[in-house]
All heavy atoms as a GROMACS GRO file, in nm:
protein
  507
    1MET      N    1  -6.309  -0.425  -4.725
    1MET     CA    2  -6.243  -0.452  -4.601
    1MET      C    3  -6.095  -0.419  -4.618
    1MET      O    4  -6.036  -0.447  -4.722
    1MET     CB    5  -6.262  -0.600  -4.566
    1MET     CG    6  -6.192  -0.643  -4.441
    1MET     SD    7  -6.231  -0.814  -4.401
    1MET     CE    8  -6.083  -0.889  -4.466
    2VAL      N    9  -6.036  -0.359  -4.515
    2VAL     CA   10  -5.894  -0.328  -4.517
    2VAL      C   11  -5.826  -0.412  -4.408
    2VAL      O   12  -5.865  -0.406  -4.292
    2VAL     CB   13  -5.867  -0.178  -4.492
    2VAL    CG1   14  -5.718  -0.151  -4.484
    2VAL    CG2   15  -5.931  -0.092  -4.599
    3ASP      N   16  -5.726  -0.488  -4.447
    3ASP     CA   17  -5.648  -0.565  -4.352
    3ASP      C   18  -5.557  -0.467  -4.278
    3ASP      O   19  -5.463  -0.411  -4.335
    3ASP     CB   20  -5.565  -0.671  -4.427
    3ASP     CG   21  -5.487  -0.762  -4.336
    3ASP    OD1   22  -5.437  -0.715  -4.230
    3ASP    OD2   23  -5.474  -0.881  -4.370
    4GLN      N   24  -5.585  -0.448  -4.150
    4GLN     CA   25  -5.513  -0.349  -4.069
    4GLN      C   26  -5.367  -0.386  -4.047
    4GLN      O   27  -5.286  -0.298  -4.018
    4GLN     CB   28  -5.583  -0.333  -3.933
    4GLN     CG   29  -5.729  -0.291  -3.945
    4GLN     CD   30  -5.744  -0.152  -4.002
    4GLN    OE1   31  -5.704  -0.055  -3.939
    4GLN    NE2   32  -5.801  -0.141  -4.120
    5VAL      N   33  -5.333  -0.512  -4.063
    5VAL     CA   34  -5.194  -0.556  -4.048
    5VAL      C   35  -5.115  -0.528  -4.176
    5VAL      O   36  -5.002  -0.481  -4.170
    5VAL     CB   37  -5.187  -0.706  -4.010
    5VAL    CG1   38  -5.044  -0.756  -4.007
    5VAL    CG2   39  -5.257  -0.731  -3.877
    6LYS      N   40  -5.176  -0.555  -4.291
    6LYS     CA   41  -5.108  -0.535  -4.419
    6LYS      C   42  -5.098  -0.388  -4.459
    6LYS      O   43  -5.002  -0.349  -4.527
    6LYS     CB   44  -5.181  -0.610  -4.531
    6LYS     CG   45  -5.164  -0.759  -4.527
    6LYS     CD   46  -5.234  -0.819  -4.648
    6LYS     CE   47  -5.216  -0.968  -4.658
    6LYS     NZ   48  -5.284  -1.021  -4.777
    7CYS      N   49  -5.196  -0.308  -4.421
    7CYS     CA   50  -5.200  -0.168  -4.464
    7CYS      C   51  -5.082  -0.091  -4.406
    7CYS      O   52  -5.054  -0.096  -4.286
    7CYS     CB   53  -5.331  -0.102  -4.419
    7CYS     SG   54  -5.343   0.071  -4.470
    8THR      N   55  -5.012  -0.019  -4.493
    8THR     CA   56  -4.900   0.064  -4.450
    8THR      C   57  -4.926   0.213  -4.477
    8THR      O   58  -4.836   0.295  -4.466
    8THR     CB   59  -4.770   0.020  -4.520
    8THR    OG1   60  -4.789   0.022  -4.660
    8THR    CG2   61  -4.728  -0.119  -4.474
    9GLY      N   62  -5.050   0.246  -4.512
    9GLY     CA   63  -5.090   0.385  -4.524
    9GLY      C   64  -5.037   0.461  -4.643
    9GLY      O   65  -5.017   0.582  -4.634
   10HIS      N   66  -5.017   0.395  -4.755
   10HIS     CA   67  -4.972   0.466  -4.875
   10HIS      C   68  -5.072   0.572  -4.921
   10HIS      O   69  -5.035   0.671  -4.980
   10HIS     CB   70  -4.947   0.367  -4.989
   10HIS     CG   71  -4.822   0.289  -4.973
   10HIS    ND1   72  -4.818   0.168  -4.909
   10HIS    CD2   73  -4.695   0.315  -5.012
   10HIS    CE1   74  -4.694   0.123  -4.909
   10HIS    NE2   75  -4.617   0.210  -4.971
   11GLY      N   76  -5.201   0.548  -4.896
   11GLY     CA   77  -5.304   0.646  -4.928
   11GLY      C   78  -5.357   0.640  -5.070
   11GLY      O   79  -5.436   0.725  -5.110
   12ILE      N   80  -5.315   0.541  -5.147
   12ILE     CA   81  -5.363   0.529  -5.284
   12ILE      C   82  -5.514   0.507  -5.285
   12ILE      O   83  -5.585   0.564  -5.367
   12ILE     CB   84  -5.288   0.416  -5.358
   12ILE    CG1   85  -5.141   0.454  -5.373
   12ILE    CG2   86  -5.352   0.387  -5.493
   12ILE    CD1   87  -5.051   0.341  -5.420
   13CYS      N   88  -5.563   0.426  -5.192
   13CYS     CA   89  -5.707   0.399  -5.185
   13CYS      C   90  -5.785   0.527  -5.159
   13CYS      O   91  -5.888   0.552  -5.222
   13CYS     CB   92  -5.738   0.293  -5.079
   13CYS     SG   93  -5.680   0.334  -4.913
   14GLU      N   94  -5.736   0.608  -5.067
   14GLU     CA   95  -5.803   0.734  -5.034
   14GLU      C   96  -5.800   0.829  -5.154
   14GLU      O   97  -5.896   0.901  -5.180
   14GLU     CB   98  -5.738   0.798  -4.913
   14GLU     CG   99  -5.809   0.924  -4.867
   14GLU     CD  100  -5.744   0.984  -4.744
   14GLU    OE1  101  -5.619   0.990  -4.738
   14GLU    OE2  102  -5.819   1.026  -4.656
   15GLU      N  103  -5.690   0.826  -5.227
   15GLU     CA  104  -5.678   0.911  -5.346
   15GLU      C  105  -5.777   0.868  -5.455
   15GLU      O  106  -5.840   0.952  -5.519
   15GLU     CB  107  -5.535   0.902  -5.400
   15GLU     CG  108  -5.509   0.988  -5.520
   15GLU     CD  109  -5.365   0.973  -5.569
   15GLU    OE1  110  -5.274   0.965  -5.487
   15GLU    OE2  111  -5.347   0.969  -5.693
   16LEU      N  112  -5.791   0.737  -5.475
   16LEU     CA  113  -5.878   0.684  -5.580
   16LEU      C  114  -6.026   0.684  -5.542
   16LEU      O  115  -6.111   0.699  -5.628
   16LEU     CB  116  -5.835   0.543  -5.619
   16LEU     CG  117  -5.698   0.531  -5.685
   16LEU    CD1  118  -5.658   0.385  -5.698
   16LEU    CD2  119  -5.701   0.598  -5.821
   17ALA      N  120  -6.055   0.662  -5.414
   17ALA     CA  121  -6.194   0.653  -5.369
   17ALA      C  122  -6.210   0.728  -5.236
   17ALA      O  123  -6.232   0.668  -5.130
   17ALA     CB  124  -6.235   0.507  -5.354
   18PRO      N  125  -6.200   0.860  -5.239
   18PRO     CA  126  -6.203   0.938  -5.115
   18PRO      C  127  -6.336   0.933  -5.040
   18PRO      O  128  -6.340   0.960  -4.921
   18PRO     CB  129  -6.173   1.081  -5.162
   18PRO     CG  130  -6.212   1.083  -5.306
   18PRO     CD  131  -6.186   0.944  -5.358
   19ASP      N  132  -6.444   0.896  -5.110
   19ASP     CA  133  -6.573   0.884  -5.042
   19ASP      C  134  -6.586   0.750  -4.970
   19ASP      O  135  -6.676   0.731  -4.889
   19ASP     CB  136  -6.688   0.902  -5.141
   19ASP     CG  137  -6.682   0.805  -5.258
   19ASP    OD1  138  -6.570   0.769  -5.300
   19ASP    OD2  139  -6.788   0.766  -5.308
   20VAL      N  140  -6.492   0.658  -4.994
   20VAL     CA  141  -6.498   0.525  -4.934
   20VAL      C  142  -6.387   0.504  -4.831
   20VAL      O  143  -6.411   0.447  -4.725
   20VAL     CB  144  -6.491   0.415  -5.043
   20VAL    CG1  145  -6.491   0.276  -4.980
   20VAL    CG2  146  -6.604   0.430  -5.142
   21PHE      N  147  -6.266   0.549  -4.860
   21PHE     CA  148  -6.152   0.525  -4.774
   21PHE      C  149  -6.100   0.653  -4.711
   21PHE      O  150  -6.105   0.760  -4.771
   21PHE     CB  151  -6.036   0.461  -4.852
   21PHE     CG  152  -6.070   0.328  -4.912
   21PHE    CD1  153  -6.100   0.318  -5.048
   21PHE    CD2  154  -6.073   0.213  -4.835
   21PHE    CE1  155  -6.131   0.196  -5.105
   21PHE    CE2  156  -6.104   0.091  -4.891
   21PHE     CZ  157  -6.134   0.082  -5.026
   22GLU      N  158  -6.045   0.638  -4.590
   22GLU     CA  159  -5.981   0.750  -4.521
   22GLU      C  160  -5.864   0.695  -4.442
   22GLU      O  161  -5.876   0.591  -4.376
   22GLU     CB  162  -6.081   0.817  -4.428
   22GLU     CG  163  -6.024   0.934  -4.352
   22GLU     CD  164  -6.128   1.001  -4.265
   22GLU    OE1  165  -6.196   1.092  -4.315
   22GLU    OE2  166  -6.142   0.960  -4.149
   23ILE      N  167  -5.752   0.764  -4.448
   23ILE     CA  168  -5.636   0.727  -4.367
   23ILE      C  169  -5.655   0.789  -4.229
   23ILE      O  170  -5.672   0.910  -4.217
   23ILE     CB  171  -5.504   0.776  -4.431
   23ILE    CG1  172  -5.489   0.723  -4.574
   23ILE    CG2  173  -5.386   0.737  -4.345
   23ILE    CD1  174  -5.484   0.573  -4.586
   24ASP      N  175  -5.654   0.703  -4.125
   24ASP     CA  176  -5.679   0.753  -3.989
   24ASP      C  177  -5.553   0.813  -3.928
   24ASP      O  178  -5.448   0.820  -3.992
   24ASP     CB  179  -5.739   0.643  -3.900
   24ASP     CG  180  -5.644   0.528  -3.871
   24ASP    OD1  181  -5.522   0.541  -3.895
   24ASP    OD2  182  -5.692   0.424  -3.822
   25ASP      N  183  -5.563   0.856  -3.803
   25ASP     CA  184  -5.451   0.922  -3.735
   25ASP      C  185  -5.331   0.830  -3.716
   25ASP      O  186  -5.220   0.876  -3.698
   25ASP     CB  187  -5.496   0.974  -3.598
   25ASP     CG  188  -5.597   1.088  -3.611
   25ASP    OD1  189  -5.600   1.153  -3.718
   25ASP    OD2  190  -5.671   1.111  -3.515
   26ASP      N  191  -5.354   0.698  -3.720
   26ASP     CA  192  -5.246   0.601  -3.708
   26ASP      C  193  -5.183   0.568  -3.842
   26ASP      O  194  -5.093   0.485  -3.850
   26ASP     CB  195  -5.297   0.472  -3.642
   26ASP     CG  196  -5.341   0.494  -3.499
   26ASP    OD1  197  -5.278   0.576  -3.430
   26ASP    OD2  198  -5.438   0.429  -3.457
   27GLY      N  199  -5.234   0.628  -3.950
   27GLY     CA  200  -5.179   0.604  -4.083
   27GLY      C  201  -5.230   0.478  -4.149
   27GLY      O  202  -5.168   0.427  -4.242
   28ILE      N  203  -5.345   0.429  -4.105
   28ILE     CA  204  -5.404   0.306  -4.158
   28ILE      C  205  -5.536   0.341  -4.227
   28ILE      O  206  -5.615   0.420  -4.176
   28ILE     CB  207  -5.428   0.203  -4.046
   28ILE    CG1  208  -5.298   0.173  -3.971
   28ILE    CG2  209  -5.492   0.077  -4.100
   28ILE    CD1  210  -5.189   0.111  -4.055
   29ALA      N  211  -5.562   0.278  -4.342
   29ALA     CA  212  -5.685   0.305  -4.416
   29ALA      C  213  -5.805   0.247  -4.342
   29ALA      O  214  -5.798   0.137  -4.286
   29ALA     CB  215  -5.676   0.245  -4.556
   30GLN      N  216  -5.914   0.321  -4.344
   30GLN     CA  217  -6.041   0.279  -4.286
   30GLN      C  218  -6.148   0.289  -4.394
   30GLN      O  219  -6.145   0.380  -4.476
   30GLN     CB  220  -6.081   0.370  -4.169
   30GLN     CG  221  -5.980   0.374  -4.057
   30GLN     CD  222  -5.968   0.241  -3.985
   30GLN    OE1  223  -6.067   0.173  -3.962
   30GLN    NE2  224  -5.846   0.203  -3.953
   31VAL      N  225  -6.244   0.197  -4.391
   31VAL     CA  226  -6.357   0.201  -4.483
   31VAL      C  227  -6.463   0.288  -4.419
   31VAL      O  228  -6.503   0.264  -4.305
   31VAL     CB  229  -6.411   0.060  -4.511
   31VAL    CG1  230  -6.533   0.066  -4.600
   31VAL    CG2  231  -6.304  -0.027  -4.573
   32MET      N  232  -6.510   0.389  -4.492
   32MET     CA  233  -6.605   0.485  -4.436
   32MET      C  234  -6.750   0.448  -4.465
   32MET      O  235  -6.839   0.492  -4.393
   32MET     CB  236  -6.575   0.626  -4.490
   32MET     CG  237  -6.431   0.670  -4.466
   32MET     SD  238  -6.377   0.656  -4.294
   32MET     CE  239  -6.484   0.773  -4.217
   33ILE      N  240  -6.776   0.370  -4.571
   33ILE     CA  241  -6.912   0.327  -4.602
   33ILE      C  242  -6.911   0.178  -4.633
   33ILE      O  243  -6.814   0.126  -4.687
   33ILE     CB  244  -6.974   0.406  -4.720
   33ILE    CG1  245  -6.890   0.392  -4.846
   33ILE    CG2  246  -6.991   0.553  -4.684
   33ILE    CD1  247  -6.953   0.457  -4.968
   34ALA      N  248  -7.018   0.111  -4.596
   34ALA     CA  249  -7.023  -0.035  -4.609
   34ALA      C  250  -7.054  -0.084  -4.750
   34ALA      O  251  -7.004  -0.186  -4.793
   34ALA     CB  252  -7.124  -0.092  -4.510
   35GLU      N  253  -7.141  -0.012  -4.820
   35GLU     CA  254  -7.181  -0.055  -4.955
   35GLU      C  255  -7.147   0.052  -5.056
   35GLU      O  256  -7.169   0.170  -5.032
   35GLU     CB  257  -7.332  -0.081  -4.960
   35GLU     CG  258  -7.375  -0.200  -4.879
   35GLU     CD  259  -7.523  -0.230  -4.895
   35GLU    OE1  260  -7.578  -0.203  -5.004
   35GLU    OE2  261  -7.583  -0.278  -4.799
   36VAL      N  262  -7.094   0.008  -5.168
   36VAL     CA  263  -7.063   0.101  -5.277
   36VAL      C  264  -7.130   0.054  -5.406
   36VAL      O  265  -7.150  -0.066  -5.427
   36VAL     CB  266  -6.911   0.116  -5.298
   36VAL    CG1  267  -6.847   0.185  -5.181
   36VAL    CG2  268  -6.844  -0.016  -5.324
   37HIS      N  269  -7.164   0.150  -5.490
   37HIS     CA  270  -7.234   0.121  -5.616
   37HIS      C  271  -7.180   0.214  -5.724
   37HIS      O  272  -7.120   0.317  -5.696
   37HIS     CB  273  -7.385   0.144  -5.601
   37HIS     CG  274  -7.445   0.069  -5.487
   37HIS    ND1  275  -7.479  -0.063  -5.495
   37HIS    CD2  276  -7.477   0.107  -5.361
   37HIS    CE1  277  -7.530  -0.103  -5.380
   37HIS    NE2  278  -7.529  -0.001  -5.297
   38GLY      N  279  -7.206   0.178  -5.847
   38GLY     CA  280  -7.176   0.265  -5.960
   38GLY      C  281  -7.030   0.304  -5.970
   38GLY      O  282  -6.940   0.221  -5.961
   39ALA      N  283  -7.007   0.434  -5.989
   39ALA     CA  284  -6.872   0.485  -6.007
   39ALA      C  285  -6.786   0.459  -5.885
   39ALA      O  286  -6.666   0.430  -5.898
   39ALA     CB  287  -6.876   0.634  -6.039
   40SER      N  288  -6.845   0.466  -5.766
   40SER     CA  289  -6.769   0.438  -5.644
   40SER      C  290  -6.718   0.295  -5.643
   40SER      O  291  -6.607   0.268  -5.598
   40SER     CB  292  -6.854   0.463  -5.519
   40SER     OG  293  -6.878   0.600  -5.502
   41LEU      N  294  -6.797   0.202  -5.692
   41LEU     CA  295  -6.755   0.062  -5.698
   41LEU      C  296  -6.634   0.047  -5.790
   41LEU      O  297  -6.538  -0.024  -5.758
   41LEU     CB  298  -6.870  -0.028  -5.744
   41LEU     CG  299  -6.839  -0.176  -5.756
   41LEU    CD1  300  -6.788  -0.233  -5.624
   41LEU    CD2  301  -6.962  -0.252  -5.804
   42GLU      N  302  -6.636   0.115  -5.902
   42GLU     CA  303  -6.522   0.110  -5.994
   42GLU      C  304  -6.398   0.170  -5.929
   42GLU      O  305  -6.287   0.119  -5.948
   42GLU     CB  306  -6.556   0.182  -6.126
   42GLU     CG  307  -6.664   0.112  -6.206
   42GLU     CD  308  -6.632  -0.034  -6.234
   42GLU    OE1  309  -6.519  -0.065  -6.276
   42GLU    OE2  310  -6.722  -0.118  -6.213
   43ASP      N  311  -6.416   0.277  -5.851
   43ASP     CA  312  -6.304   0.338  -5.780
   43ASP      C  313  -6.246   0.242  -5.676
   43ASP      O  314  -6.124   0.232  -5.660
   43ASP     CB  315  -6.347   0.468  -5.711
   43ASP     CG  316  -6.384   0.577  -5.809
   43ASP    OD1  317  -6.347   0.567  -5.929
   43ASP    OD2  318  -6.453   0.672  -5.767
   44VAL      N  319  -6.333   0.170  -5.605
   44VAL     CA  320  -6.288   0.073  -5.505
   44VAL      C  321  -6.214  -0.043  -5.572
   44VAL      O  322  -6.111  -0.088  -5.523
   44VAL     CB  323  -6.405   0.023  -5.419
   44VAL    CG1  324  -6.363  -0.094  -5.331
   44VAL    CG2  325  -6.460   0.136  -5.334
   45LYS      N  326  -6.264  -0.088  -5.685
   45LYS     CA  327  -6.195  -0.195  -5.759
   45LYS      C  328  -6.056  -0.149  -5.800
   45LYS      O  329  -5.959  -0.225  -5.789
   45LYS     CB  330  -6.276  -0.237  -5.882
   45LYS     CG  331  -6.399  -0.318  -5.847
   45LYS     CD  332  -6.474  -0.356  -5.973
   45LYS     CE  333  -6.599  -0.437  -5.941
   45LYS     NZ  334  -6.674  -0.474  -6.063
   46ALA      N  335  -6.044  -0.024  -5.844
   46ALA     CA  336  -5.913   0.030  -5.881
   46ALA      C  337  -5.821   0.037  -5.759
   46ALA      O  338  -5.702   0.006  -5.768
   46ALA     CB  339  -5.929   0.168  -5.944
   47ALA      N  340  -5.876   0.074  -5.644
   47ALA     CA  341  -5.798   0.081  -5.521
   47ALA      C  342  -5.748  -0.058  -5.482
   47ALA      O  343  -5.633  -0.073  -5.437
   47ALA     CB  344  -5.880   0.142  -5.408
   48CYS      N  345  -5.832  -0.160  -5.500
   48CYS     CA  346  -5.791  -0.298  -5.471
   48CYS      C  347  -5.671  -0.338  -5.556
   48CYS      O  348  -5.575  -0.396  -5.505
   48CYS     CB  349  -5.906  -0.395  -5.498
   48CYS     SG  350  -6.040  -0.391  -5.380
   49VAL      N  351  -5.679  -0.307  -5.682
   49VAL     CA  352  -5.573  -0.345  -5.776
   49VAL      C  353  -5.445  -0.268  -5.748
   49VAL      O  354  -5.336  -0.324  -5.755
   49VAL     CB  355  -5.619  -0.322  -5.922
   49VAL    CG1  356  -5.506  -0.339  -6.020
   49VAL    CG2  357  -5.734  -0.416  -5.956
   50ARG      N  358  -5.457  -0.141  -5.714
   50ARG     CA  359  -5.338  -0.056  -5.699
   50ARG      C  360  -5.279  -0.055  -5.560
   50ARG      O  361  -5.171   0.001  -5.540
   50ARG     CB  362  -5.374   0.086  -5.741
   50ARG     CG  363  -5.414   0.089  -5.888
   50ARG     CD  364  -5.379   0.208  -5.969
   50ARG     NE  365  -5.267   0.286  -5.930
   50ARG     CZ  366  -5.267   0.420  -5.930
   50ARG    NH1  367  -5.375   0.486  -5.967
   50ARG    NH2  368  -5.160   0.487  -5.895
   51CYS      N  369  -5.345  -0.118  -5.462
   51CYS     CA  370  -5.291  -0.121  -5.326
   51CYS      C  371  -5.158  -0.197  -5.327
   51CYS      O  372  -5.154  -0.316  -5.360
   51CYS     CB  373  -5.388  -0.189  -5.231
   51CYS     SG  374  -5.325  -0.202  -5.062
   52PRO      N  375  -5.048  -0.132  -5.290
   52PRO     CA  376  -4.917  -0.198  -5.298
   52PRO      C  377  -4.900  -0.314  -5.200
   52PRO      O  378  -4.816  -0.401  -5.223
   52PRO     CB  379  -4.818  -0.085  -5.268
   52PRO     CG  380  -4.896   0.022  -5.205
   52PRO     CD  381  -5.038   0.007  -5.248
   53THR      N  382  -4.979  -0.319  -5.095
   53THR     CA  383  -4.967  -0.428  -4.998
   53THR      C  384  -5.082  -0.528  -5.009
   53THR      O  385  -5.090  -0.621  -4.929
   53THR     CB  386  -4.961  -0.374  -4.854
   53THR    OG1  387  -5.081  -0.302  -4.826
   53THR    CG2  388  -4.840  -0.284  -4.834
   54GLN      N  389  -5.170  -0.508  -5.105
   54GLN     CA  390  -5.288  -0.593  -5.124
   54GLN      C  391  -5.369  -0.607  -4.996
   54GLN      O  392  -5.414  -0.715  -4.960
   54GLN     CB  393  -5.248  -0.729  -5.180
   54GLN     CG  394  -5.182  -0.718  -5.316
   54GLN     CD  395  -5.147  -0.852  -5.375
   54GLN    OE1  396  -5.143  -0.954  -5.308
   54GLN    NE2  397  -5.123  -0.853  -5.504
   55ALA      N  398  -5.388  -0.495  -4.928
   55ALA     CA  399  -5.458  -0.494  -4.800
   55ALA      C  400  -5.609  -0.479  -4.814
   55ALA      O  401  -5.682  -0.494  -4.717
   55ALA     CB  402  -5.405  -0.380  -4.713
   56ILE      N  403  -5.658  -0.452  -4.936
   56ILE     CA  404  -5.801  -0.428  -4.956
   56ILE      C  405  -5.868  -0.550  -5.017
   56ILE      O  406  -5.822  -0.603  -5.117
   56ILE     CB  407  -5.823  -0.305  -5.047
   56ILE    CG1  408  -5.755  -0.182  -4.987
   56ILE    CG2  409  -5.972  -0.281  -5.068
   56ILE    CD1  410  -5.750  -0.064  -5.081
   57THR      N  411  -5.978  -0.590  -4.956
   57THR     CA  412  -6.058  -0.701  -5.007
   57THR      C  413  -6.198  -0.649  -5.035
   57THR      O  414  -6.258  -0.582  -4.951
   57THR     CB  415  -6.066  -0.815  -4.903
   57THR    OG1  416  -5.934  -0.857  -4.872
   57THR    CG2  417  -6.145  -0.933  -4.956
   58LEU      N  418  -6.249  -0.680  -5.152
   58LEU     CA  419  -6.384  -0.641  -5.191
   58LEU      C  420  -6.475  -0.762  -5.175
   58LEU      O  421  -6.453  -0.866  -5.238
   58LEU     CB  422  -6.385  -0.592  -5.336
   58LEU     CG  423  -6.517  -0.546  -5.393
   58LEU    CD1  424  -6.572  -0.428  -5.312
   58LEU    CD2  425  -6.500  -0.506  -5.538
   59LEU      N  426  -6.573  -0.752  -5.088
   59LEU     CA  427  -6.665  -0.862  -5.062
   59LEU      C  428  -6.797  -0.837  -5.133
   59LEU      O  429  -6.848  -0.726  -5.130
   59LEU     CB  430  -6.692  -0.876  -4.912
   59LEU     CG  431  -6.570  -0.900  -4.824
   59LEU    CD1  432  -6.609  -0.893  -4.677
   59LEU    CD2  433  -6.508  -1.032  -4.856
   60GLU      N  434  -6.850  -0.941  -5.195
   60GLU     CA  435  -6.980  -0.931  -5.259
   60GLU      C  436  -7.088  -0.956  -5.155
   60GLU      O  437  -7.081  -1.052  -5.080
   60GLU     CB  438  -6.993  -1.035  -5.370
   60GLU     CG  439  -6.903  -1.010  -5.488
   60GLU     CD  440  -6.924  -1.112  -5.597
   60GLU    OE1  441  -7.040  -1.147  -5.623
   60GLU    OE2  442  -6.824  -1.158  -5.652
   61ILE      N  443  -7.189  -0.872  -5.153
   61ILE     CA  444  -7.300  -0.888  -5.060
   61ILE      C  445  -7.378  -1.013  -5.096
   61ILE      O  446  -7.405  -1.038  -5.212
   61ILE     CB  447  -7.392  -0.765  -5.062
   61ILE    CG1  448  -7.314  -0.645  -5.010
   61ILE    CG2  449  -7.516  -0.788  -4.977
   61ILE    CD1  450  -7.388  -0.516  -5.019
   62GLY      N  451  -7.410  -1.091  -4.995
   62GLY     CA  452  -7.488  -1.211  -5.018
   62GLY      C  453  -7.406  -1.336  -5.040
   62GLY      O  454  -7.458  -1.446  -5.038
   63SER      N  455  -7.276  -1.321  -5.062
   63SER     CA  456  -7.192  -1.439  -5.081
   63SER      C  457  -7.054  -1.414  -5.021
   63SER      O  458  -6.956  -1.402  -5.092
   63SER     CB  459  -7.180  -1.474  -5.228
   63SER     OG  460  -7.129  -1.366  -5.300
   64PRO      N  461  -7.047  -1.404  -4.887
   64PRO     CA  462  -6.918  -1.372  -4.822
   64PRO      C  463  -6.810  -1.475  -4.848
   64PRO      O  464  -6.693  -1.443  -4.842
   64PRO     CB  465  -6.953  -1.367  -4.674
   64PRO     CG  466  -7.085  -1.434  -4.659
   64PRO     CD  467  -7.153  -1.424  -4.793
   65SER      N  468  -6.846  -1.596  -4.883
   65SER     CA  469  -6.743  -1.697  -4.911
   65SER      C  470  -6.682  -1.680  -5.049
   65SER      O  471  -6.578  -1.736  -5.079
   65SER     CB  472  -6.802  -1.837  -4.898
   65SER     OG  473  -6.903  -1.856  -4.992
   66SER      N  474  -6.746  -1.601  -5.134
   66SER     CA  475  -6.693  -1.580  -5.269
   66SER      C  476  -6.640  -1.438  -5.282
   66SER      O  477  -6.679  -1.364  -5.370
   66SER     CB  478  -6.801  -1.607  -5.375
   66SER     OG  479  -6.907  -1.516  -5.360
   67ALA      N  480  -6.550  -1.401  -5.193
   67ALA     CA  481  -6.493  -1.268  -5.193
   67ALA      C  482  -6.400  -1.250  -5.311
   67ALA      O  483  -6.332  -1.343  -5.352
   67ALA     CB  484  -6.415  -1.244  -5.063
   68GLU      N  485  -6.398  -1.130  -5.363
   68GLU     CA  486  -6.307  -1.095  -5.471
   68GLU      C  487  -6.190  -1.023  -5.408
   68GLU      O  488  -6.208  -0.924  -5.340
   68GLU     CB  489  -6.378  -1.003  -5.569
   68GLU     CG  490  -6.291  -0.957  -5.682
   68GLU     CD  491  -6.364  -0.860  -5.774
   68GLU    OE1  492  -6.484  -0.871  -5.789
   68GLU    OE2  493  -6.295  -0.775  -5.829
   69LYS      N  494  -6.070  -1.074  -5.426
   69LYS     CA  495  -5.953  -1.011  -5.366
   69LYS      C  496  -5.856  -0.972  -5.475
   69LYS      O  497  -5.828  -1.048  -5.564
   69LYS     CB  498  -5.886  -1.107  -5.269
   69LYS     CG  499  -5.771  -1.041  -5.196
   69LYS     CD  500  -5.720  -1.127  -5.086
   69LYS     CE  501  -5.608  -1.051  -5.017
   69LYS     NZ  502  -5.567  -1.110  -4.894
   70ALA      N  503  -5.806  -0.851  -5.462
   70ALA     CA  504  -5.709  -0.802  -5.559
   70ALA      C  505  -5.570  -0.838  -5.514
   70ALA      O  506  -5.541  -0.851  -5.402
   70ALA     CB  507  -5.722  -0.652  -5.576
   0.00000   0.00000   0.00000
């Protein structure tokens, strides 16, 4: 999930996980796929850590209350 208020469009997420994130015409990151696995999951975790505004939240399927936030 990308917090649309926090995101300032640095594009690091799109650079690290281009199959998952895309910067839209307004300069805000959008999630392109709902579930990620394998190498894509590692890329998304890296994007969470490297997001300068901490706008990305990684949610675990089946336990929305135990979200992992970078």
